C-alpha positions as CSV (number, residue, x, y, z in Angstrom):
1,M,-10.5,-1.4,-31.3
2,K,-12.2,-4.7,-32.8
3,D,-11.4,-7.5,-30.3
4,A,-11.6,-7.4,-26.7
5,H,-8.3,-6.6,-25.4
6,P,-7.1,-8.2,-22.1
7,I,-4.9,-5.5,-20.8
8,R,-5.0,-2.8,-18.1
9,S,-2.6,-0.7,-16.2
10,R,-3.0,-0.4,-12.6
11,R,-6.8,-0.1,-11.7
12,P,-7.4,2.7,-9.0
13,G,-10.3,2.2,-6.5
14,L,-8.9,-1.0,-4.7
15,S,-9.0,0.4,-1.6
16,V,-7.1,-1.2,0.8
17,G,-9.5,-3.4,2.8
18,T,-12.6,-2.5,0.8
19,R,-12.8,-2.8,-3.0
20,I,-9.8,-5.5,-3.3
21,I,-11.6,-7.4,-0.7
22,A,-14.0,-9.2,-3.0
23,V,-11.1,-11.0,-4.9
24,V,-10.9,-14.8,-5.6
25,V,-11.0,-17.5,-2.8
26,L,-9.0,-20.1,-4.1
27,A,-5.3,-20.7,-4.8
28,A,-3.7,-20.2,-8.0
29,I,-1.7,-23.0,-9.1
30,G,0.3,-25.4,-6.5
31,A,3.8,-25.9,-6.0
32,L,5.4,-25.6,-9.2
33,G,7.1,-29.2,-9.2
34,A,3.4,-30.3,-9.4
35,W,2.7,-27.8,-12.0
36,L,5.2,-29.1,-14.6
37,Q,5.6,-32.6,-15.9
38,H,8.0,-34.6,-18.7
39,D,6.7,-35.1,-21.9
40,A,4.4,-37.4,-22.9
41,P,5.5,-41.0,-24.4
42,G,5.4,-40.6,-27.9
43,R,5.6,-36.7,-28.3
44,S,7.9,-35.7,-31.3
45,A,9.2,-32.3,-32.0
46,Q,10.6,-30.8,-35.3
47,P,14.2,-30.6,-35.2
48,R,15.7,-27.5,-35.1
49,T,18.5,-25.3,-34.2
50,E,18.6,-23.6,-30.7
51,F,20.3,-20.4,-30.2
52,T,23.3,-19.6,-27.8
53,A,24.1,-16.4,-26.0
54,N,27.5,-15.3,-24.8
55,N,26.2,-12.3,-22.7
56,P,25.4,-13.6,-19.2
57,P,23.9,-11.4,-17.0
58,A,27.0,-9.7,-14.6
59,G,27.5,-10.8,-11.0
60,L,25.2,-14.0,-10.7
61,P,26.7,-17.3,-10.0
62,T,27.6,-19.6,-12.8
63,A,25.0,-22.0,-11.5
64,L,22.1,-19.7,-12.5
65,T,23.8,-18.6,-16.1
66,T,26.1,-20.9,-17.9
67,G,25.3,-24.0,-15.3
68,Q,21.6,-23.5,-15.8
69,H,19.5,-25.2,-19.0
70,L,15.8,-24.2,-19.4
71,H,14.3,-28.0,-19.3
72,W,10.9,-27.6,-21.9
73,S,8.4,-29.9,-21.1
74,R,4.8,-30.2,-21.8
75,C,2.4,-28.2,-19.9
76,T,-0.3,-29.6,-17.4
77,S,-1.6,-26.0,-16.6
78,P,-3.7,-23.9,-17.4
79,P,-5.9,-26.5,-19.6
80,T,-5.7,-24.3,-22.5
81,A,-2.0,-24.8,-22.8
82,R,-1.7,-28.5,-22.7
83,T,-1.6,-29.0,-26.5
84,G,1.0,-27.1,-28.6
85,Y,2.7,-25.4,-25.4
86,D,5.8,-26.2,-23.4
87,C,6.7,-24.9,-19.8
88,A,9.7,-24.8,-17.9
89,A,11.0,-23.3,-14.7
90,M,13.8,-20.7,-14.3
91,K,15.8,-20.3,-11.0
92,T,16.7,-17.0,-10.2
93,P,18.0,-15.0,-7.0
94,L,15.3,-14.1,-4.8
95,D,17.5,-10.9,-4.2
96,Y,19.6,-9.9,-6.5
97,R,22.2,-8.2,-4.0
98,K,22.6,-11.5,-2.6
99,P,22.8,-13.6,-5.7
100,D,25.0,-16.5,-4.2
101,G,21.2,-16.7,-1.5
102,R,18.0,-17.8,-1.8
103,T,16.4,-18.7,-5.1
104,I,13.4,-18.8,-6.9
105,D,11.2,-20.7,-9.6
106,V,10.1,-18.0,-12.6
107,A,7.3,-20.2,-14.3
108,L,7.9,-19.9,-18.2
109,I,5.7,-20.8,-21.2
110,R,6.6,-21.1,-24.6
111,R,4.8,-21.5,-28.2
112,K,7.5,-22.8,-30.7
113,A,8.0,-20.7,-33.7
114,T,6.3,-22.1,-36.8
115,G,8.5,-20.8,-39.4
116,P,11.8,-22.2,-40.8
117,N,14.6,-22.3,-38.8
118,A,17.0,-20.2,-41.1
119,R,14.5,-17.4,-40.4
120,R,13.9,-17.5,-36.9
121,I,14.9,-14.5,-34.9
122,G,14.7,-15.9,-31.5
123,S,12.2,-15.4,-28.4
124,L,9.6,-12.6,-28.4
125,V,8.9,-12.2,-24.5
126,L,5.3,-11.3,-23.9
127,N,4.1,-9.2,-21.0
128,F,0.2,-8.8,-20.5
129,G,0.2,-6.1,-18.2
130,G,-1.3,-6.0,-14.9
131,P,0.2,-5.7,-12.8
132,G,-0.6,-9.0,-11.8
133,V,-1.6,-10.9,-14.9
134,S,-0.4,-14.2,-15.3
135,G,1.7,-15.2,-18.7
136,V,1.3,-18.7,-18.2
137,S,-2.2,-18.3,-18.4
138,G,-2.0,-15.5,-20.6
139,L,-0.4,-16.7,-23.8
140,P,-2.8,-19.4,-24.9
141,E,-5.6,-17.1,-23.7
142,H,-4.3,-14.0,-26.3
143,L,-2.4,-16.1,-28.7
144,D,-4.4,-15.2,-31.7
145,Q,-3.3,-11.5,-31.1
146,Y,0.4,-12.3,-32.0
147,K,-0.3,-15.5,-33.7
148,P,1.6,-13.9,-37.2
149,L,4.7,-13.5,-35.5
150,L,5.3,-17.2,-34.9
151,D,6.8,-17.4,-38.2
152,R,9.8,-15.3,-37.0
153,Y,9.8,-16.1,-33.3
154,D,9.2,-18.5,-30.7
155,L,6.5,-16.8,-28.2
156,V,7.6,-16.6,-24.7
157,S,5.6,-15.5,-21.5
158,F,6.2,-16.1,-18.0
159,D,4.4,-15.4,-14.4
160,P,6.0,-12.5,-12.9
161,R,7.3,-12.4,-9.1
162,G,4.4,-12.7,-6.9
163,V,2.3,-14.0,-9.7
164,G,0.3,-17.3,-10.3
165,A,3.1,-19.8,-10.1
166,T,6.1,-17.5,-9.1
167,I,6.5,-16.9,-5.5
168,P,2.3,-16.0,-5.3
169,V,1.6,-13.3,-3.0
170,R,-1.0,-14.4,-0.2
171,C,-3.1,-11.8,1.5
172,G,-6.4,-13.7,2.6
173,K,-7.4,-14.7,6.2
174,T,-5.3,-17.8,5.5
175,A,-1.9,-18.7,3.5
176,N,-4.1,-20.6,1.3
177,E,-6.7,-18.2,0.0
178,T,-5.7,-15.6,-2.7
179,G,-8.5,-13.1,-1.4
180,Y,-7.1,-9.7,0.1
181,D,-7.7,-9.5,4.0
182,G,-5.5,-6.3,4.6
183,A,-1.8,-5.4,4.3
184,D,-1.3,-7.1,7.8
185,A,-2.2,-10.5,6.2
186,C,0.3,-9.9,3.5
187,A,3.1,-9.2,5.3
188,E,2.0,-12.5,7.7
189,H,1.7,-14.7,4.8
190,S,4.5,-13.3,2.1
191,G,6.3,-11.1,4.4
192,A,9.3,-12.6,3.2
193,L,9.0,-12.3,-0.4
194,L,7.0,-8.7,-0.5
195,P,10.5,-6.8,-0.9
196,Y,11.4,-8.8,-3.9
197,I,8.4,-8.6,-6.1
198,G,8.7,-5.0,-7.8
199,T,9.2,-4.4,-11.3
200,S,13.2,-3.7,-11.4
201,H,13.4,-7.3,-9.8
202,T,11.2,-8.8,-12.8
203,A,13.4,-6.6,-15.0
204,R,16.7,-8.4,-13.8
205,D,14.6,-11.6,-14.2
206,L,14.1,-10.9,-17.7
207,D,17.9,-10.5,-18.8
208,L,18.5,-13.8,-17.1
209,M,15.3,-15.3,-19.3
210,R,17.1,-13.6,-22.3
211,Y,20.2,-15.3,-21.9
212,L,18.8,-18.6,-21.0
213,L,16.4,-18.5,-24.2
214,G,19.6,-17.7,-26.2
215,D,19.2,-14.5,-27.2
216,E,21.9,-11.6,-27.3
217,R,19.6,-9.1,-26.9
218,L,15.9,-9.2,-25.2
219,H,12.9,-8.7,-27.9
220,Y,9.9,-8.0,-26.1
221,F,6.3,-7.0,-26.4
222,G,5.0,-5.5,-23.2
223,V,1.4,-3.9,-23.2
224,S,0.1,-1.4,-20.6
225,Y,1.8,-2.3,-17.4
226,G,4.1,-4.3,-19.4
227,T,5.5,-1.1,-20.7
228,E,7.0,0.1,-17.6
229,L,8.6,-3.6,-17.1
230,G,9.8,-3.1,-20.7
231,A,11.3,0.5,-20.1
232,V,12.9,0.0,-16.9
233,Y,14.7,-3.4,-18.5
234,A,15.7,-0.9,-21.0
235,H,17.3,1.4,-18.4
236,L,18.7,-1.3,-16.6
237,Y,20.6,-3.0,-19.8
238,P,20.3,-0.7,-22.6
239,S,23.1,-2.8,-24.4
240,H,20.9,-5.7,-24.3
241,V,17.9,-4.2,-25.8
242,G,16.8,-5.7,-29.0
243,R,13.2,-5.0,-30.8
244,L,11.0,-3.6,-27.8
245,V,7.6,-2.6,-28.5
246,L,5.7,-0.9,-25.8
247,E,2.2,-0.5,-26.5
248,A,-0.8,1.6,-24.4
249,P,2.3,2.9,-22.1
250,V,1.9,3.9,-18.4
251,D,3.2,7.5,-18.2
252,P,6.5,7.1,-16.8
253,T,6.6,11.1,-15.1
254,E,3.5,10.5,-12.9
255,D,3.4,9.1,-9.4
256,L,0.4,6.8,-8.4
257,V,-2.2,9.7,-7.4
258,E,-1.2,11.7,-10.3
259,E,-1.9,8.7,-12.7
260,Q,-5.2,8.0,-11.0
261,V,-6.2,11.5,-11.9
262,S,-5.4,11.0,-15.1
263,Q,-6.9,8.2,-15.8
264,V,-10.1,9.4,-14.3
265,K,-10.3,12.1,-16.7
266,A,-9.4,9.9,-19.6
267,V,-12.2,7.3,-18.6
268,Q,-14.7,10.1,-18.1
269,A,-13.7,11.9,-21.7
270,A,-14.1,8.3,-23.2
271,F,-17.5,7.9,-21.7
272,D,-18.3,11.3,-22.9
273,R,-17.8,10.3,-26.4
274,F,-19.9,7.2,-26.0
275,A,-22.8,9.5,-24.4
276,A,-22.5,11.5,-27.5
277,H,-22.6,8.8,-30.1
278,C,-25.3,6.9,-28.1
279,A,-27.4,10.0,-28.2
280,A,-27.1,10.3,-32.0
281,R,-26.9,6.9,-33.2
282,I,-28.5,4.4,-30.9
283,R,-32.4,4.3,-30.5
284,H,-33.5,4.7,-26.9
285,C,-30.1,5.9,-25.7
286,P,-30.0,4.9,-21.9
287,T,-27.5,7.5,-21.5
288,G,-29.9,10.2,-22.8
289,D,-29.1,13.2,-25.3
290,G,-25.4,13.7,-24.8
291,P,-22.7,13.8,-22.0
292,A,-24.3,16.3,-19.4
293,E,-27.7,14.4,-19.1
294,A,-25.4,10.9,-19.2
295,A,-23.6,12.3,-16.2
296,R,-27.1,12.8,-14.3
297,R,-28.3,9.7,-15.1
298,M,-25.2,7.6,-14.1
299,A,-25.3,9.6,-10.9
300,R,-29.0,8.7,-10.2
301,L,-28.0,5.1,-11.0
302,A,-25.1,5.2,-9.0
303,D,-27.2,6.3,-6.0
304,R,-29.8,3.7,-6.5
305,L,-27.1,1.2,-6.6
306,E,-25.3,2.3,-3.5
307,K,-28.5,2.1,-1.6
308,K,-29.8,-1.5,-3.3
309,P,-27.2,-3.4,-5.4
310,A,-28.6,-4.8,-8.4
311,P,-28.5,-8.9,-9.0
312,A,-25.8,-9.5,-11.5
313,G,-26.1,-13.5,-11.6
314,G,-24.6,-16.3,-9.8
315,G,-25.4,-14.8,-6.3
316,N,-23.4,-11.6,-7.1
317,D,-24.8,-8.1,-7.0
318,L,-23.3,-5.1,-8.6
319,D,-23.0,-1.6,-6.7
320,A,-21.9,1.6,-7.4
321,D,-18.3,1.3,-7.7
322,D,-19.1,-1.9,-9.8
323,L,-21.0,-0.1,-12.0
324,A,-18.0,2.3,-12.2
325,Y,-15.5,-0.3,-13.4
326,A,-18.2,-2.3,-15.6
327,V,-18.7,0.6,-17.7
328,S,-14.8,1.4,-18.2
329,D,-14.3,-2.0,-18.9
330,H,-16.7,-1.8,-21.8
331,L,-14.7,1.6,-22.8
332,D,-11.5,0.0,-22.8
333,L,-12.9,-2.3,-26.2
334,G,-13.3,0.7,-28.4
335,T,-16.3,1.4,-30.4
336,D,-17.0,-1.9,-30.4
337,G,-17.8,-1.7,-26.8
338,W,-20.3,0.8,-27.1
339,S,-23.3,-1.1,-28.3
340,P,-23.2,-3.9,-25.8
341,L,-22.4,-1.0,-23.2
342,A,-26.1,0.5,-24.4
343,E,-27.7,-2.5,-24.1
344,A,-26.1,-3.7,-20.8
345,L,-26.9,-0.2,-19.3
346,T,-30.8,-0.3,-20.6
347,A,-31.1,-3.7,-18.7
348,L,-30.0,-2.1,-15.7
349,I,-31.8,0.7,-15.8
350,D,-35.1,-0.6,-16.8
351,H,-35.0,-4.1,-15.3
352,N,-32.6,-3.7,-12.5
353,D,-30.6,-6.6,-14.1
354,G,-27.0,-6.0,-13.8
355,G,-26.0,-9.2,-15.3
356,P,-25.3,-8.1,-18.9
357,L,-23.2,-5.3,-17.5
358,S,-21.0,-7.7,-15.5
359,K,-20.4,-10.5,-18.0
360,G,-19.6,-7.9,-20.8
361,A,-17.0,-6.4,-17.9
362,D,-16.0,-9.8,-17.1
363,D,-15.5,-10.9,-20.8
364,T,-12.7,-8.1,-21.5
365,G,-10.5,-10.5,-19.7
366,S,-9.3,-7.5,-17.2
367,A,-7.2,-8.8,-14.5
368,D,-8.3,-6.5,-11.8
369,R,-12.1,-7.1,-12.6
370,A,-12.3,-10.6,-13.9
371,A,-9.9,-12.4,-11.7
372,T,-10.6,-16.3,-11.7
373,P,-10.3,-18.9,-8.8
374,R,-6.8,-19.7,-10.7
375,D,-5.0,-16.7,-10.3
376,N,-4.3,-14.0,-7.4
377,S,-3.8,-11.0,-9.9
378,R,-5.8,-8.4,-7.6
379,V,-3.4,-9.6,-4.8
380,A,-0.5,-9.4,-7.1
381,Q,-1.6,-6.1,-8.4
382,T,-1.5,-4.4,-5.1
383,A,1.7,-5.8,-3.7
384,I,3.9,-5.0,-7.0
385,T,2.3,-1.5,-6.8
386,C,3.2,-1.2,-3.3
387,A,6.7,-2.3,-4.2
388,D,7.2,-0.1,-6.9
389,S,5.7,3.1,-5.6
390,S,7.4,5.1,-2.5
391,L,4.2,7.2,-1.6
392,R,3.2,6.6,1.9
393,P,0.9,9.6,2.5
394,G,-0.1,10.7,5.8
395,F,-4.2,11.4,6.3
396,E,-4.2,15.1,5.6
397,R,-2.6,14.2,2.0
398,L,-4.7,11.1,1.9
399,D,-7.9,13.5,2.4
400,R,-6.5,16.2,-0.3
401,D,-5.7,13.5,-2.9
402,E,-9.0,11.6,-2.8
403,A,-10.9,15.0,-3.1
404,R,-9.0,15.3,-6.3
405,V,-9.6,12.2,-7.6
406,R,-12.9,12.4,-6.9
407,A,-13.6,15.9,-8.6
408,A,-11.6,14.9,-11.7
409,S,-14.9,12.9,-12.8
410,P,-18.3,13.3,-12.0
411,V,-19.0,9.5,-12.9
412,F,-15.8,7.7,-12.2
413,G,-14.5,9.8,-9.4
414,E,-15.9,8.2,-6.6
415,A,-15.0,4.8,-7.4
416,W,-11.3,5.8,-8.6
417,S,-10.7,8.1,-5.5
418,T,-10.7,5.2,-2.7
419,G,-7.3,4.0,-4.8
420,V,-5.4,6.5,-3.1
421,Y,-5.6,4.4,0.1
422,L,-3.6,1.6,-1.7
423,C,-0.3,1.7,0.1
424,Y,-0.8,3.8,2.7
425,D,-0.4,1.2,5.4
426,W,1.8,-1.4,3.2
427,P,4.6,-2.9,5.9
428,F,7.8,-2.3,3.7
429,D,8.8,0.9,1.9
430,G,8.5,1.1,-2.0
431,E,11.1,1.9,-4.3
432,R,10.3,5.1,-6.1
433,A,7.6,7.8,-6.7
434,T,8.1,7.1,-10.5
435,P,10.2,4.5,-12.5
436,Q,13.6,5.1,-14.1
437,V,13.2,4.7,-17.7
438,N,16.0,6.7,-19.5
439,A,18.2,4.2,-21.9
440,D,20.6,6.0,-23.6
441,G,22.5,3.8,-26.0
442,A,19.6,1.5,-26.4
443,A,18.6,0.6,-29.7
444,P,15.3,2.2,-30.8
445,I,12.3,1.5,-29.1
446,L,8.6,1.4,-30.6
447,V,6.2,3.3,-28.5
448,V,2.5,2.8,-29.8
449,G,-0.1,5.1,-28.1
450,G,-3.7,5.6,-28.9
451,T,-5.3,9.2,-28.4
452,G,-8.5,7.6,-27.2
453,D,-7.1,5.1,-24.5
454,P,-9.3,5.4,-21.3
455,T,-6.6,3.5,-19.0
456,T,-3.6,4.4,-20.3
457,P,-4.1,8.1,-21.4
458,Y,-2.1,8.9,-24.7
459,P,0.0,11.9,-23.1
460,G,1.7,9.4,-21.5
461,A,2.9,7.5,-24.4
462,R,4.3,10.9,-25.6
463,R,6.2,11.3,-22.2
464,M,7.3,7.5,-22.2
465,A,8.8,8.1,-25.7
466,R,10.7,11.1,-24.6
467,A,11.6,9.8,-21.4
468,L,13.4,6.5,-23.0
469,G,15.8,9.1,-24.7
470,D,16.7,10.8,-27.9
471,G,16.9,8.6,-30.7
472,V,15.7,5.7,-28.5
473,G,11.9,6.4,-27.7
474,V,10.1,6.2,-31.1
475,L,6.3,7.3,-30.8
476,L,3.3,5.7,-33.4
477,T,0.2,7.5,-32.7
478,A,-3.2,5.7,-33.2
479,E,-6.3,7.7,-33.7
480,E,-8.4,4.8,-32.1
481,E,-10.5,4.6,-29.0
482,G,-10.2,2.2,-26.4
483,H,-6.9,0.5,-24.5
484,G,-4.7,-0.9,-27.0
485,T,-4.6,-1.0,-30.6
486,Y,-2.4,-3.8,-32.0
487,P,-3.6,-5.9,-33.9
488,Q,-6.8,-4.3,-34.4
489,N,-5.5,-1.0,-36.1
490,R,-4.4,-2.5,-39.6
491,C,-1.7,0.5,-39.7
492,V,-0.5,-0.2,-36.4
493,T,0.0,-3.9,-37.1
494,K,1.9,-3.3,-40.0
495,A,4.3,-1.0,-38.5
496,V,4.6,-3.0,-35.3
497,D,5.1,-6.4,-37.4
498,T,7.5,-4.6,-39.7
499,Y,9.8,-3.6,-36.5
500,L,10.0,-6.9,-35.1
501,R,10.9,-8.8,-38.2
502,T,13.2,-5.9,-39.4
503,G,14.0,-3.6,-36.8
504,R,13.0,-1.1,-38.8
505,T,11.0,1.9,-36.6
506,P,8.4,3.7,-38.8
507,A,9.2,7.3,-39.4
508,V,9.0,9.7,-36.6
509,G,5.7,11.5,-36.4
510,T,3.7,8.5,-37.9
511,V,0.2,8.7,-37.3
512,C,-2.4,5.8,-38.0
513,R,-6.0,6.7,-38.7
514,G,-8.7,5.0,-37.0
515,S,-11.7,5.2,-35.3
516,M,-11.1,8.9,-34.1
517,S,-9.9,10.2,-37.5
C-alpha cells in the first residue's frame, strides 16, 4: 500500500472502562445549526442540471421525502472543508418504526463533480469505515484518493448516526465530553439515542439520502466497516443498488469474538512477514533474525513497557497495549509502513523513545488510534458496535473468549483479548450476532479484498462475496500487504474505476498482482 489508508474495521482491545477510557476530552462539533451557514455573498457556482429521483423510500411521510430538499451551503467545519465543499442537513426519523415521530439531522458534505453535466452519473456516497469515522471530516481529508472520480460523480459523505454532528454519542463524565466513562455514562447522557444508531438504521438513512440526492439507485464506496454498511443497505434495498464497491470487507459470517480471533491472527501473520523482511533486508533489524526471535523481543519489550511506559511526547506515555496497536497501525500501511516501523522500534528499544512509534501510528489516521478533539470516534465505535452485536456473554464465556483471543497471537493477543468485554454490560440489546447481507436480485456489487490485509482478513472478502448472493457479489483479489488497496494498486484502481464509470465488473476470478506476488 503506497499511501496511508485511513480506514479500519472494529478495533478490538477497547475494553469497557479500561482501554477506551483514554479518548479525547472535548466535544466534537456543536449544534448542527451553528455548524452550517448560508453561502457567503459573491460565491458563484457553475450552472448544472440537478437530478431528480422518482422512487422515494417507502413508508416515510412526504415531509421527509417529496417535501424535503437539501439546502447546500458553504461548510464552516472542519476548516479543511471551508473551500470547495458544500454542507447540508438531512432530516430522518430517529426510529424508522415510528416515521412520523421524532426526527434527527444527518450532517452531509459534498464535493461537486468537475466533469461535463452530460457525463455526470450522479452522487457517489463514501463511507470511510470505523464504525465511528466522520465522513464530514473524512471527505476533505482523503479527497485525493477519490479525486479522479470527480469527472463523473459528486463525491458525498456524511456523519453516520452517533458520530460527529449527527446525534453524537456521549459517554464521558459529563454530557460535554467525548471520553469514555463506561456503559452507565452512555446510558445517562445518550440513552435516548443508543437504540437507534446501529448499522441497519444508518442503511435506511442511506436510502433517503439517495433519493434526496436525486439518484434512482445508490452508488456507494465503502471501506472496512463501510462494507458492512453497504452490504446491509443492499440487503434492505436490493432494487435500489447501483454501483457499490466494498473494499477491505468485514466478514459477515463472524460474530464479534470470531472477528477478533481472525483479526489478531491476521495481524500476527502480517507482523511475521515484516519480521522476515526486516531480518533479510534491514541492517540492525530491531526484531532480530526472523519471526520467532521477533516474538521473543516483542514480549520482552511489552513486559518492560507494562512495568514502566516509555515517554511518547506531548506528555503522553506508550504502554504495552499501545505498543501492539501502534505496530498494527504501521502494518496497515503495507510495505510502505515496514521501514518506518523498524526505525520506530529501534528508537523505542535502544533509546526508550516511544514518540516515533506513536506518531507514526497517529499519522495513519486510524479512527480508533488517532481520535482528535474534534471527534467522538472511539465512543461512537463502541456504541455502534454494541447496537449491532447481540453478544452479551456471561463471565464464564468471557474468560474462555479472552483466553482464545490471547492464544491466537503471541505479540498482539494480550492487547486484543480485552475486546471481548466491549459490550458485556451495554444497557441495550444488540440487533444480531452477524449482519444480514444477502441481496438477491441486486445489481452486481464489486468486493475487493487484499490477501495480506491485517485488519479485515482476506477470507472475509470471499465470504462477503458469497453471502451477497449468486451473481451479486463479484470478488476482486489483490495480492497486497496492508489494509485497503485502492488507489495504491494500479490493477485494482483500473477495475474499480471502470466499474464505477461503466457498471462493468472484472471477470470472475480476477487477481491483481502486488507486493505479495
